[in-house]
VMD Tcl script that draws the C-alpha trace (Angstrom):
set ca {
  {3.61 21.48 14.51}
  {4.20 18.16 12.76}
  {2.15 15.20 14.01}
  {4.21 11.99 14.06}
  {2.27 8.74 13.50}
  {3.73 5.30 14.21}
  {2.54 2.32 12.17}
  {3.55 -1.21 11.20}
  {6.08 -1.11 8.36}
  {7.77 -1.38 6.02}
  {6.26 0.68 3.21}
  {3.11 -0.75 1.65}
  {1.39 -2.35 4.65}
  {-2.31 -1.99 5.29}
  {-1.38 -0.22 8.54}
  {0.51 2.35 6.51}
  {-2.50 2.78 4.20}
  {-4.72 3.47 7.24}
  {-2.10 5.84 8.68}
  {-1.82 7.73 5.38}
  {-5.59 8.17 5.20}
  {-5.64 9.42 8.80}
  {-2.73 11.78 8.13}
  {-4.57 13.25 5.13}
  {-7.68 13.72 7.29}
  {-5.68 15.44 10.04}
  {-4.01 17.79 7.58}
  {-7.33 18.60 5.95}
  {-9.16 19.25 9.24}
  {-6.39 20.85 11.33}
  {-3.93 22.23 8.79}
  {-1.06 20.41 10.53}
  {1.47 18.31 8.62}
  {2.09 14.65 9.52}
  {5.17 12.43 9.57}
  {4.71 8.66 9.20}
  {7.09 6.49 11.25}
  {7.24 2.75 10.40}
  {8.11 0.15 13.04}
  {9.01 -3.52 12.73}
  {6.01 -4.92 14.59}
  {2.78 -3.94 16.33}
  {4.22 -4.06 19.86}
  {7.02 -1.67 18.88}
  {4.47 0.63 17.23}
  {2.49 0.92 20.47}
  {5.63 1.21 22.59}
  {6.78 4.13 20.45}
  {3.66 6.07 21.40}
  {3.97 5.14 25.08}
  {7.62 6.29 25.05}
  {6.63 9.54 23.27}
  {8.79 8.75 20.26}
  {5.66 9.58 18.24}
  {2.50 11.47 19.06}
  {0.08 8.86 17.67}
  {0.03 5.25 16.48}
  {-2.19 3.32 14.09}
  {-2.55 -0.40 14.87}
  {-4.90 -3.18 13.65}
  {-7.33 -4.44 16.26}
  {-9.81 -6.66 14.43}
  {-10.37 -8.32 11.06}
  {-13.79 -9.30 9.77}
  {-12.53 -12.80 8.84}
  {-9.96 -13.68 11.49}
  {-11.18 -11.65 14.47}
  {-9.05 -9.81 17.00}
  {-5.34 -9.07 16.73}
  {-4.06 -10.58 19.97}
  {-0.77 -8.67 20.18}
  {-2.64 -5.35 20.03}
  {-4.91 -6.30 22.92}
  {-2.09 -7.72 25.02}
  {0.16 -4.69 24.49}
  {-2.63 -2.19 25.24}
  {-3.26 -3.97 28.55}
  {0.43 -3.80 29.38}
  {0.89 -0.12 28.46}
  {-1.34 1.78 30.87}
  {-0.96 5.22 29.34}
  {-2.34 4.60 25.84}
  {-5.79 5.86 24.88}
  {-7.83 5.17 21.74}
  {-8.50 8.36 19.77}
  {-10.34 7.03 16.71}
  {-11.34 3.79 14.98}
  {-10.68 3.39 11.24}
  {-12.25 0.69 9.07}
  {-10.22 -0.22 5.98}
  {-11.46 -2.57 3.21}
  {-8.79 -5.23 2.57}
  {-8.18 -7.07 -0.69}
  {-5.21 -9.44 -0.84}
  {-3.16 -10.27 -3.93}
  {-0.63 -13.01 -4.61}
  {2.56 -11.26 -5.72}
  {5.39 -13.07 -7.50}
  {7.77 -12.75 -10.44}
  {6.66 -16.23 -11.48}
  {4.00 -16.44 -14.20}
  {2.72 -19.85 -13.16}
  {1.12 -20.99 -9.90}
  {2.72 -24.42 -10.34}
  {6.18 -22.86 -9.86}
  {5.36 -21.44 -6.41}
  {6.92 -23.38 -3.53}
  {6.76 -20.82 -0.69}
  {4.27 -18.10 0.25}
  {5.16 -15.34 2.73}
  {2.89 -12.95 4.62}
  {1.66 -11.76 7.99}
  {-0.20 -14.56 9.88}
  {-3.48 -12.64 9.62}
  {-3.20 -12.36 5.83}
  {-2.28 -16.04 5.47}
  {-5.32 -16.99 7.54}
  {-7.61 -14.66 5.57}
  {-6.62 -16.51 2.37}
  {-6.55 -20.03 3.84}
  {-9.30 -21.51 1.67}
  {-7.83 -20.07 -1.53}
  {-4.37 -21.37 -0.63}
  {-5.73 -24.83 0.20}
  {-7.52 -24.97 -3.15}
  {-4.86 -23.50 -5.45}
  {-1.55 -24.04 -3.61}
  {-2.14 -26.97 -1.26}
  {1.50 -28.09 -1.13}
  {3.30 -24.77 -0.68}
  {5.17 -23.84 2.48}
  {3.55 -20.93 4.31}
  {5.98 -18.67 6.18}
  {4.76 -16.00 8.60}
  {6.37 -12.55 8.53}
  {6.05 -9.44 10.71}
  {4.06 -7.64 8.01}
  {2.49 -8.24 4.61}
  {5.34 -6.39 2.89}
  {8.38 -7.71 4.74}
  {9.21 -10.34 2.11}
  {8.54 -8.24 -1.00}
  {12.11 -6.97 -1.37}
  {13.38 -10.55 -1.74}
  {10.87 -11.70 -4.36}
  {12.83 -10.51 -7.45}
  {15.60 -12.99 -6.57}
  {13.29 -15.98 -6.07}
  {10.97 -17.15 -8.88}
  {9.60 -19.93 -6.65}
  {8.39 -17.56 -3.92}
  {5.28 -15.42 -3.57}
  {3.87 -13.04 -0.99}
  {0.36 -12.09 -0.01}
  {0.01 -8.34 0.17}
  {-2.01 -5.47 -1.30}
  {-2.18 -4.34 -4.92}
  {-0.88 -1.00 -3.66}
  {2.22 -2.75 -2.27}
  {2.81 -4.51 -5.60}
  {2.82 -1.13 -7.32}
  {5.14 0.43 -4.74}
  {7.67 -2.41 -5.03}
  {7.18 -2.67 -8.82}
  {6.27 -6.35 -8.63}
  {3.75 -8.25 -10.77}
  {0.48 -9.53 -9.34}
  {0.06 -13.23 -10.11}
  {-3.53 -13.43 -8.80}
  {-5.68 -10.60 -7.43}
  {-8.47 -10.70 -4.83}
  {-7.56 -13.99 -3.16}
  {-9.04 -13.39 0.32}
  {-11.65 -16.01 1.16}
  {-14.48 -13.50 1.67}
  {-14.99 -10.46 -0.57}
  {-16.17 -8.09 2.17}
  {-12.91 -8.40 4.08}
  {-12.05 -5.36 6.21}
  {-9.78 -4.52 9.13}
  {-10.50 -2.16 11.99}
  {-7.61 -0.02 13.22}
  {-7.28 2.03 16.38}
  {-5.55 5.39 16.44}
  {-3.90 5.61 19.86}
  {-2.23 8.43 21.76}
  {-1.62 9.60 25.32}
  {-4.50 12.08 25.52}
  {-7.67 10.72 27.21}
  {-10.89 11.08 25.23}
  {-14.33 11.38 26.80}
  {-16.75 11.59 23.88}
  {-17.59 9.46 20.87}
  {-19.87 6.72 19.61}
  {-17.94 3.81 21.18}
  {-16.03 3.15 24.39}
  {-13.52 0.34 24.90}
  {-12.42 -1.02 28.25}
  {-10.66 -4.02 29.72}
  {-10.86 -5.67 33.12}
  {-9.89 -8.68 35.17}
  {-12.27 -10.30 37.62}
  {-11.60 -10.65 41.32}
  {-11.79 -14.45 41.25}
  {-12.65 -17.32 38.93}
  {-16.00 -18.08 40.57}
  {-19.59 -18.43 39.28}
  {-21.00 -15.04 38.32}
  {-17.60 -13.30 38.16}
  {-18.18 -12.23 34.55}
  {-21.95 -11.93 34.76}
  {-21.87 -9.16 37.38}
  {-19.82 -6.68 35.30}
  {-21.92 -7.43 32.21}
  {-25.12 -6.94 34.19}
  {-24.01 -3.37 34.93}
  {-24.39 -2.61 31.21}
  {-27.57 -4.65 30.69}
  {-29.38 -2.84 33.51}
  {-28.69 0.50 31.83}
  {-29.56 -0.69 28.32}
  {-25.97 -0.15 27.11}
  {-25.20 -2.25 24.06}
  {-21.97 -4.27 23.81}
  {-20.69 -4.44 20.25}
  {-17.81 -6.79 21.09}
  {-16.41 -8.90 23.92}
  {-13.09 -10.76 23.85}
  {-11.12 -12.76 26.42}
  {-7.35 -13.00 26.63}
  {-5.24 -15.09 29.04}
  {-3.63 -13.18 31.90}
  {-0.43 -15.18 31.27}
  {-0.17 -15.77 35.01}
  {-2.11 -19.01 35.37}
  {-4.03 -21.37 33.09}
  {-7.74 -20.50 33.16}
  {-7.30 -16.85 34.21}
  {-8.55 -14.29 31.72}
  {-8.79 -10.61 30.94}
  {-11.89 -9.30 29.19}
  {-11.96 -6.61 26.50}
  {-15.32 -4.97 25.77}
  {-16.52 -2.41 23.23}
  {-19.63 -0.45 24.25}
  {-21.86 1.83 22.22}
  {-22.18 5.29 23.74}
  {-20.41 8.38 24.97}
  {-18.77 8.87 28.33}
  {-20.59 12.21 28.45}
  {-23.93 10.35 28.72}
  {-25.32 9.58 32.19}
  {-25.95 5.82 31.67}
  {-22.35 5.19 30.71}
  {-21.03 7.44 33.47}
  {-23.12 5.51 35.99}
  {-21.96 2.14 34.65}
  {-18.29 3.12 34.81}
  {-18.77 4.34 38.38}
  {-20.21 0.99 39.49}
  {-17.96 -1.30 37.48}
  {-14.94 -1.19 39.86}
  {-17.08 -2.96 42.50}
  {-17.16 -6.08 40.26}
  {-13.63 -6.06 38.81}
  {-10.09 -6.49 40.14}
  {-8.42 -4.21 37.58}
  {-10.36 -1.90 35.27}
  {-8.81 0.06 32.39}
  {-10.71 2.54 30.23}
  {-9.02 2.32 26.83}
  {-10.81 5.27 25.24}
  {-14.05 6.84 24.05}
  {-13.93 7.45 20.31}
  {-15.78 7.76 17.01}
  {-15.61 5.31 14.10}
  {-14.60 6.32 10.56}
  {-14.33 4.31 7.38}
  {-11.72 4.61 4.61}
  {-12.85 4.69 0.99}
  {-10.39 5.15 -1.88}
  {-7.72 6.32 0.53}
  {-9.83 8.98 2.21}
  {-11.63 8.97 5.57}
  {-15.37 9.43 5.76}
  {-17.52 9.20 8.86}
  {-19.06 5.72 9.29}
}
mol new
graphics top color blue
foreach p $ca { graphics top sphere $p radius 0.5 }
foreach p [lrange $ca 0 end-1] q [lrange $ca 1 end] { graphics top cylinder $p $q radius 0.2 }
display resetview
């Protein structure tokens, strides 16, 4: 059996790098071969898994500099069937790629909005007058660079090698310990792991509406490693809440909390119970 894995394309993206590392790990641990399937954006990547075009998907969820990836959260809320299988942490180092040999010649810089934001301070200092243009991925603009000596793109050194393009400046992200967390998603529910992610809406926008669900975890000494709000898109001031918890669904405290939580929420979605792995030199090791 071949395991198909959707990811944000085209070739050379950080999502592809995470998907390749996960594919290698799957082949090594299960003996099954993997097929990588690139998609034009994150929403399409997740939809491909929901529609069973692929068995799994790898999508970015959070960056250590810029925080959560909103489209991933919003799409996971919309697609009820998806479940998180694993979390992958990938170190990220951005490079400025261009056929130009001089920063002064650069007039336009292309990249994914997250990458542009992760290099904001460097861009303000070294290229304060350039036009920044957002793309669907960090590699989308690379094919057009050979025809434009006044353009550059922010992408990975790996992408520069794949597209045979010169690196004008390496390591331009504002903070050296930059990393992105990815979720591996599929349709199979998982019930064990070191972390559990869920999302919920509250019954009404009244005092204590958020405190009551959070108290369920505090009373059982369950640690929250992350909480994020997103607009419901129905009315200004209405929010959904995404929470990461430490623990396994097989443990009694978490089972008890999940049993009580529906009393304090309008809609509750368990996104998955999973373990966290880190990627070093293209290979997955347990975090």
